[in-house]
N, C-alpha and C positions, 0 to 999 in steps of 0.2 A: 145617462143617469143624472137626474136632476137632484136627487137627494144623496147626500153623503152618507146616509145611514145604510145604504146597500153596499154589499161587498163588491170588490172589483172583479170577481171571477164568477162565472156561471158555468157549472160543469154538468153536462148532460151525458149520462151513461145509460144505455138501454131504455131511452125514452123518459128518464126521470131527471128533473131539474132540481138541484140543491141550491137554495138561495141563502146566503149568509146575511143576516140582518141583525141590526142592533136590538130589534124587538124580541129576539129569541132569548135574551138575557136581560136582567134588570140593570139599568144603567148604574144603579148604586153599587153594583157588584164589580163594575169594570173600573180599571185604573184609567183615569182620564189621560194620563201620559201615554198609555198604550193605545187608547181609543182615538185620541186626537193628537198625534205626535207633532203635527205642524203648528199646533197652538203653543208649544213650549217656547219659552224665551231663554235667551242666554244673556250673559253679561255683555256680549258684544252686539246685542240687538236681536231682531227677529231672524229665524232661519227655518228652512223647510226640509223635513226628512224625506229622503227618496225611498219609495217603497218598491219591493220586488214581488213578482207573482209567486205564490206558493201553491203548487199543483201536486196532489198525491199521485202515486203510480196508477196508471190506467190498465185494467185487466181486460183482456180480450180472449174469448174462447176460441181454441183452434178449430179448424174445419167448419167455421160458421158459413152457412149458406146465404145469410142476409147481407149481401154485398151489392153496392157500397153501403157501408154502415157508419153512421155518425158516432164518433167516439167522444169528443170533447170540443167545447167552444171557448175560445179565449177572447177577452175584452180588455181594453185599456180604460182605466178610470180617470184618465187625464182628459180634461175638457179641451177639445180642439175646435177651432172654427172651421177647419177644412176636413177633408176626407182622410180616413185611416186605412192603410193597406197592411194586410197580415201575410207573413211569409214563414215557410217551414223548411228546415235543413236537417240532414243527417241520413244514416243508413235506413233504407226503405223509402227514401224520398228522392234525393239527388245522388245518393251513394248506393253501391251494391249492398243488398239487392234493391234495385230501383223500382219505383212505381207501385210500392205496396201501400203507401199512404199519400194523401194530398190535403191541402187546406184551402178553404174558400177565402180568397184574399179580401173580401168585403165583410163577410159575417164572422170569420175566424173559426169556422167549424172544421175540425180535423176528422177525416174519414179513412176507413180501411177499404181498399179497392178490390182485393182478392182474398179468398180464404187463406188463413195462416196455418203453418205446420210447426208445432212446437219442437218436433224432433229435428227440424232444420234450424229454426231461429227461436230461441227461448225468450228474448226481449229485445227492445229497440230503445235507444236514447236519442231524442230529437231536440232541436232548438227552435223556438218560435220567436218571431220579430214583429213589432208594430212600427210601421214606417209611414212617413208623410208622402204625399204624391211626388215630392222632389227627391225622395230616397233618404230623408233624415230620420234617424232612429228617434222614436218618440218615447220608448221605454227600453230598459235593459232587456236583453234576450232572456227568455224563460226556458228551463230545461223540462222536457216532458218525457217520462219513461213509460213505455208500453210493455206490459208483461203478457205473454201468451199463456193461457191456461190450458192444462193437459186434458186430453180425453183418452179413454182406453181404446185406442185405435191400432195397437200393435200386439200381435201374439208373441208369447214367449217362445224362444228357439233354443233347442239343445245345441251344445257346442259341436256335436258330431252326430250323425245319424245312427252309427253303430259303435257301441262301446265294447271293449274286451277286457276281461280280467281273469284272475285265477285264484284258486283256493286249494290248499292241501287237503288231501283226503283225511277223513276222520277228524276234521276241525271241530272244535267245540262251538256251541251256539254263542253268538255275539262276536265272532271273529270277523274283523273288517276285511272286506273283499276288494272294493273299489269305490270310487266316487264319480258321479256324473254331474255335469254343470249345464245351466241354461241361462240365457239373458233375455231382458225385455227392454225395448227402446223407449217405453213410456217413462214418465217422471218417477224417479226412484223414491221421491218423498211422498208419493201417493199410493193408494191401494192398487193402482193400475200396474205397478211393477213388483208387487209382493207375490212371490212364486211359491208353489207347493208341488212336491214331487210325490209320485206314487208308482207302485208296480201293479199293473193291471193284467199281467199274464205271465205264466211260467210253463216251460216245456223242457223235459229231460232229453239228454242225448246219450244213448238211443232213446226214442220216444217211449212214453208210458212205463218206464222202469221205476220211476218214483213219482207219486201223485201228490204227496203232501207238500205244503209250502216250505221251501228250504231257505228262502232269502227274504229279507225285509229291507226297507229304505227309509232313511231319515227325511221327512217331508220338507224340512227347511234347508238342510245342507246337501242332500242328494247322496249321502254315504250309504252304500249297500253292505249288508252284513248277513251272517248266517243266523237262521232262526231255529234250526232243528239239527239233530244228530243223524248220522247214517250216510255221510258222504264216503263212498267207496269207489275208487277209480276202477277197480276190477269189475264193478257193477255198472256204473254210469260214468261216462267220460266228461260230461259237462251239462250246462243248463243254458236255455235261451229265454231271456226275460223281455217283456214288453213294458216300456216305461212311459209315464205321462207327466207333463208339467203344465200347471194352470196358474194364471195371474189372478188378481183379486182374492188372494189367499185360497186359491183352489176353486173359486166361484166364477172366474172369468174365462178368458180365452185360453185354449189348450193347444199343446203340441205333443208329438209322440217320437220315440226312439227305441232302438233295440240294444240289448246288452247280452253278450255271450260270456259265460263264466266257465272256464275250464277247471276241471278237478285234477290237480297235479298229483304225481305219484310220490309216495314215500317208500323207503325200502322196508316193507313189512312182509315180504315173501322171500325166504332164503332159497337158493338154488338146490335142486335135487337131481342126483344121478338117475338116468333112466336108459338102459338097465344098470345094474351095479356090479356086473361080472363080464370081463372081456378076456379073449384069448388072442394072442398075436405071435408072430415069428420074426426073427431077425437073423440076417446072415453075418457071420463073424467077419472081423477085420474090415468092416466098412463103417464109415462115420457120416454124420450129417445127412441122414435120410429118415423119412417118416415111416413108422411101422404100423400105425393105426390111429383111429379117432375114438374119442369117448364123448358122450353127450350128457348135458345137464339142462333141466328146464327151470324157468323162473317166470312167475306170473306178473312181475313188475313190468313197467313200460319199456318195450324194446328200444335199444339205442341209447339208453341212459346208463349211468353208473350203477343204478339200482338193479339193472338187468344184466349188465356185463359181469362175466365170471372170470375168476383166476383159479387155475389148477395148480396143485403142488403134489410132489411125490413124497409121501409121508414115510414110507417104509420100503425096504428091498432094494435100495440104490446106494449102497455104502461107497462104491468107487466112483459114483457120478457118471455111469455109463449112459444114463437116460436123462432126458429133459422133456418138459411138456410146456406148451404155450397155447394161447387161446386164439382161435380164428375170429377176427373182429366182425365178420359178417354173420356167420352161423352160430357163434358163441360156443362152438365145440372145442374140445381139447385135443391137440395134435401131439402124439407121443413120438419122440425121435431118439435115435442113437447118436450121441455126441462123443462117445469114447468107444473105440473098437472093442468088440466082444471077442472072447476066446473060448471056442468050443471045448478045447482041452482043459480049460480051467473051470468052466461052469456051463452047464447045458441048459438050465432053466432058471428064470428069474421070476419071482412073484412080487409084484409092486402093489402098494396101497396108495390110492389117489384120494385127495381131498379137494372140495370145491367151495368157493366163497364168492361173494360179490365184491366188486371193486370198491363200492361205497359201504360203509359200515351199516349194519342193520339198525332200523329204528327201534325205539323203546316200545313201540306199539306192535312189533313183530312177535310171533309166538316163540316161546323159549325152547325150540327144538335143537337137538345136537346137529353138528355139522355133517353134511352128507358125505359118504365115502364110497369108493368102488375098488374092486380088485382086478388087476390085470396080470395074466400069466403070459410071459414071453419065453418062447422056445428058441434056442440058438441053433442055427443051421450050420453044419460043418462044411468047410471047403478047403481045397489045397492052398496052403498058405506059403507065402514067400519066406525065405530065410530072414533072420533078424540079427542085426549086430547088437552086441551087448552095450556098445556105446557108439554114438554117432554125433559128432566126429570122434575118431580114435585119437587121443592126444598122447604124445610121447615127448619126453625131454631127454636128449642125449648130448654128449660132448661132440663137437665137430670133428675131433680126431678119433672117432670111434674105430675100434679094430674091426676089419672085415670079418664077417661071420658072427658078430655079436647079435644075440636075439633081442629084438626091439619090442615085439608084442606077440602074444599068443592067446588062444582061446578067445577069439574076437567075435565069433558069431555062432548061432545055433539055428536049428530048424524046428518050428513048432510041431511039425508032423513027424519028426525024427527021421527025416530023409537024409541020405548021404549028400555031403556038400562038396563043392569044388570052388577053390579060391584062385583068383588071378588079380594082377595089377593092371588097372586101366590107364592110369596116368602116373608116370615117374620121369619127368623131363630130364633129370640128370642121370638116371640109371643107377641110383644109389641103393636100391632095395632089391631083395629077393623074397619070395613068398613060397611056402610049401603048399602045393595045390590041393593036398588032401587035408592037412591039419590047419592050414591058415597061419602057420608061424611065420612072422616077418623078421628077416635078418638084414644086417648091413652088408651090402655088396662091396663097398669101398668107402674110404673115409669121406666125410662130408666137408664141404667148403662153404663157410658162412658168407663168402664174398661172391657166391654164384648169383647171376641175375635172376634166378628163380627163387632166391631167398629174400623175403621181404620182412624187415624187422625181426630177423633171426628166425623166421618161420618158413618151413618148407612144406608144401602141400602136395599130397598124392591122393589117388582115388583107388579104393579096393572094391572088388566085386566078388560076391559069393552067389553061387547058383546051386539049386537043389537038383538032384538027378531024377526026380519023379517025372511023370508025364507032364509036358508043358515046359519044364525047365525054367521055373520062375527064378528070377535073380533080383538081388538087391545090392545097392552100392552104398558106400560110406566114405567119408573124407578122412584121410590120415593126416593129421596136423603134427608135424615134427618141429619142436622148438630146439634149435641148436644152441648149445651152451658154449660160449667162447672159451677156447683154450689158448694157452700161451705157447704158440708154436712158431713165432717169428722173432728173430733177433732184432734189437734196436739198432738203428743206423745213425751214425754221427755225421753232421754237416756243419760247416764246410770242412774239407780236409786240407785246406791251405789258406793262408792269409798273412797279413802283415801286422807287426806289433812295434810300437815305438821303443827305441832302445833305452829311453830314460825311464827308469823303474819308478820314479816318484810321480809320474803322471797319473792322474785319476782316470783319464780316458784311455790309458794304455791297456790294451788287452784285446783278445780275439773272442768275439761272441760265438758260442757253439750251440747247436740245437740238435735234438734227437727226434727221429720219427720211427714209428713202429706200425707195421701192417696189421697187428692185432687190434682188436677193439677193446674199449674199457671193460673190465678193470685191469686188463693185461698190458696196457701201454703206459702212459704217463700216470703218475709222476716218475721222471727218470732221475737217477743219481749218477754223478760224474766223479771219477777218481783218477789220480796219477799213480800208477803201480810201480814205476821205476824209481828207486831211491835216489839215484843220481839226478834224475830229472826233477824230482821233488825238491832238491836243494836249490834249484834255480827257478823253478816254475811252481805256480799254484793255480788251482781251479776253484772258482767260487760259484756256488749255485745261485742263480738269479730267480728262477721260478720253477714250476714243475717240468718245463720243457727246455729251459735255456740255462747256460752257464757261461762264464767268462774265464778265458785262459790268460794269465798275467805272469810276467817275470817277477821274481822276488828280488833280483839284483839287477844292476845295470849290465846288460850283456853287450858283447861286441856285435857289430853289424854282421849279418850273414844269415844263413838259413839253418834252422834247427828242426829236428824231427822229434816230436813229443807224442808219446803213446798215451791215449786216454781210454779208460775203461768206462763204458756206459751200461747201466743196468736198468731194466724196466721194473714195473710193479706187479708182474704176473705171479701166479701161484702154480708151480714154482717160478721164481724170477729167472730171466735169461740175461746174459751179459755178453758184450762184444767189445773187442779191442779195436781201436782205430788209430792210425798214425797220422798226425796233423803236421804238415810241413809249414813252419812258421818262419817268415822272413823278418828279421829284426833290422830296423832301419832308423836313422835319425829323423825326427819329425819336426815340423814347424809348429807355430802357435795354434794352427787349426787342427793339429793332431794328425796331419797327413804326412806321408813320407816325402822328404825333400828330393831324393833321387833314388834310383834303383841300382846305382853303381855299387853301392856298398853291399847290397844283398848279392849281387851277381859275383862280386869279387870274393865274397866270403863263402861261396859254395863251390863244390866240385862238380856240380851237375849243370849242364847247359853249355853256353858259349864261354870260351876262356876269355880272360881279360886281354891277352895279346891280340886275339882275333877281333875283339871289340875295338881296340886301338887302331888296327888296320882299317876296319870299316869306317871309323870316324875320320881317319886321315884321307881315305879315298873320297869321302863326301866333301871334305874341305878342299881337296885338289880340284874336284869338279866345279865347286863354287868359284875357285880362283880362276879357272879357265873361262868360265862364263863371264866373269867380270872383265877379264883381259879382252875377250872378243867384243864386248860392248865398248870398251875403251878404244880399241883399234877402229871400230866403226865410226865412232865420234871423231877420231883423229883424221881418218880418211876423208870424211865429209868436210872437215875444217880445211884440209889441203886443197880440195877441189875448189872450194870457194876462194881460197887465196890465189890460185893460179888461173882464175877466170875460166876454168872448165877445160876438159880434155878435148871436147869436140867443137869448141868455139873457134871460128876462123873468119877470114875476110869473105869467103865465098859461102853462100847459103846452099849451093848445089853440089859442091865438090866434097863429098864425105867419103873417105877411104879407110880401109883397114887391112892389115897384113895377117889377120887371123884366118888360117885356112882350115879346110876340112881335115880333122885328124882321123876320124873313122866314121863309119855309117852304121848305126844300129837301127835301121829303118823299120817301117811298119810292116815288113813281111812281104810275102808274095803278092798279096792283094794290092798292096800299095805300089809295088813295082809294075803291076799291070796298068796302073793309072797313068803311066808315061808313054808317050808316043815317041819312040826313038827315031823314027824316020823324019819327023817334022821338027824343024828347028826354027826358032823365031829370032827376030832381031834382038840383040841384047838390049837395045834401047827400049823395047817394049816390056822388058822383064820387070822393071821397077825402078825405084829412085836410087838404088845403090849401083856402083860400078860392077862390071862383070867379075872382077876379082873378088867381090864381096860374097858371091854365091859359091858354094863348094862344087868342085868338079864331079860330074857323074861318070861312072865307069863307062868307057867307050864313047863318050861325047866330048868333043873339044870344049875348052873353056870359052865362054862367050856365047855358047848355044844352050838354050834351055828347052827341055821337053815340054810338050803340050799335054795338058790333062784331058783325059777322055770324058770326064763327068761334067764338062762344061761345053756349051756350043762353041763353034769356031768363030762365029761372027760377033761374040761379045767383046766389047772394049775392055782394056785393062782399067782398073779403078785408079783414082788419083791418090798417090802416096804423099804423105806429109814430107816436105822437103826442107822446111825451116827448122833448124835445130832449136832446142829450148834455150831460152835466155839464162835459165838457172839450171845447174846440173840436177837439182832435186826434182825437176820436172821431167827428167829423162824417162821415168816410168810411164808417164802419159804419152810421151813421144813414141816409145816402143809399142805401147798398146794400140795407138792409132795405126802404126804401120802393120801390126799383126791383124787388126780388123780389116784393113785394106787387102792384105795378102790372102785372108780367108775368102774373099770374094773375087780374087784374081784367078782366072782360068789358066794362066800361064805359069803358075808356080806349083811346086810339089804339094801333095796333101798336107794338111795342118798337123797330122800326127806323125809325120816323118821326123824321127829324132836324129839330129845332127850334132855331133860333138866336135868342138874346136879346141885345138891345143897348139903348143909351139911345135913347128915342123923343122927347126934347125935353120942353118944358113942357106942362102941362095934361094930365097922365096921368089916365085914367079910373079908375085904381086908387086915387086919393085920396091922403091923407097917409100917411106912414110912421110917424106918431106912435102908430099903434095897435100897433106892434111892442112886444111885452112886453119889459120891462127891469126889472132889479133896482132901478133908481133912476129918477128923473124925467129928462126930456130935458135939463133945465138942469144936472143932476148928471153926466150921461153924457159921457165924453170920447171924441169921435169924430175926434181929430186923426190917428189912425193911418190913417184913410181916405185921407189925402193921400199916404201912402206906397205905395198900392196901384196906382198908375199912372194913366194918362189915362182908362181906362175907368171908374174910380171917382171921377173928378174932380167930376162933377155931384152925385153922392151926398155927397161931402165938403162941397160948397158948401151943400147943403140943411141940413146939420147944423152949419154954421159958426155959432157963437154970436154972431158979429157980425151 
């Protein structure tokens, strides 16, 4: 552009070029500052105002077939000595959706490459750049907006193919029924999306019942309404409409749909009995069974509350013997007997039935009276079972009823006036009698409220009555006897003996008494306690503590001993019963804790039991036994002390020579079996017998001393065990020494059995064992002190005399 009078932009749309020139307007009408902004000066010197491209929105028609199509050309008005390169960015170029537009980088022409769809993309905003060959921006980027223009290329669509609605029968014209909707994808700001609704067809269900137009539609909103009267569900059940919607206000593209309108029922038809007279029969004495059905018709829609009926018995049922309910499937009324009928009382019943709908009648229903019907019921007679006047039969009697007392009578009857027979089916205690002909119940014996068959004072029995007609029908009833408690047991006092402190001033002094009664309330507690004897009352008093306890206390300080106090206890029965009880009270001195110090005073003061002299004898005997026990312990300690002092009885110079002059006093052997264990014919060398000398072993009858019998329960060839020969150093170990010898003898086949009992004792003078001088000793006989033998008792008296130095 050589001349600055040309605008900087040439826009080509649909083959037209609009050139902005200064010649299009008088220069005198333009503001020079606006026309030539670069010519303005400032106080700071010359400056150049930078200009931007101003490009109006570019409108492109959708679905254009002329592609590629030039849309706009951009040019820079800046003078460059080199080449200018144009670039384009944004959605439709290098962003999704790509490749819809492009730009000629040399001429600046922007083109559409494919037909556009406004329903997908309504507009595009792009940026254009003018660059030097080196990539330098020559101008600020320009924003280009491309708007896609709408075409009527979309049909309107109903929101659904089939619509359903309902309207009540007998609705007035103008009643809204339902609304239908449709949409159009074209631009809603154009006529392409302005819709118009219409009804193009109507068909009644069933067909051809109504030919006039019954419904209309609002062409703008799609609301369907009634246009005429005459909607009767009993005549027509509904309508099928064919709907149309068109754009361009009804002049454009069209679509179709169907609408089904159901005529709903109102309760405008009351039910009617058909027929209105019925005859039925019912057997007496039976309940909960149907005797017949009644029918009523209703022209309203079946299965709804407008059709469902409810039946009532208006007359003829004062005792409530009959009831009627509706069969939900057939809508019939079922008449039943709910309370037993009695042929003898009434043979025929005439019932009046009424029928109505479950839902109330509409105001549009005819004003007819409620339908009614008559039912005649004949009662059929049958042989009836006897009946009790009351079931259960309740009786209240005292438990101490006198046998033969009449408890109940006139308890049953027979509706057919048949002769009855009575008997008792259950009477676990056998307390009852019954007259088999009259049914009179009497007491057989007194009752006992404490029986295990009495629960909560109630005794249960079962009575049966049978008629004597053919079949012998019987009936049972419960006999409930409530036993009234009577005061037939005396109260009992406890305890009947105890102790009381002799100090009368003690607050704790006293004997607590209680009473028990086998009777039940109110014939038991509260009890009262009294002292009847005047003499006793002078020394004693009884104080009531509560309903069941009292305390017996002395009024004065009494001597220790036993006292007999007679107490009268009375219960609260009607009449009350009393009982005397003698309480044996032992008065004794007490300590601070209130307990008796000793029983001696009580025993001394009574004439009953052990005498005081006998008690002294017993105590003296116990003391003597304790003294003897202490003496025996002292003697044992003394003997042990003497043994230690004399260096031992068996301690000597020789460890092998141990002798004793204690001989066999008697033989209390193990019996015949033990005697058979000896072999009298076989004698062993005394040296093989054991560690003791021959004289140590007792002589066996018929066998010379020094010979010992052989035991048969041991083999011949077994050697004798080794016996301990070294005496213990300390006499206190003599027990171990003897036990070792005993164990060795138990395993020695040459000694008598271990259970042969031998008793040794003093045999007098002239013992065959010789002198005891051979007993080893640490010193000579003259130096040995044997005085301790005198302390060993009479059994060692002879031994002590033998060693007496005198």
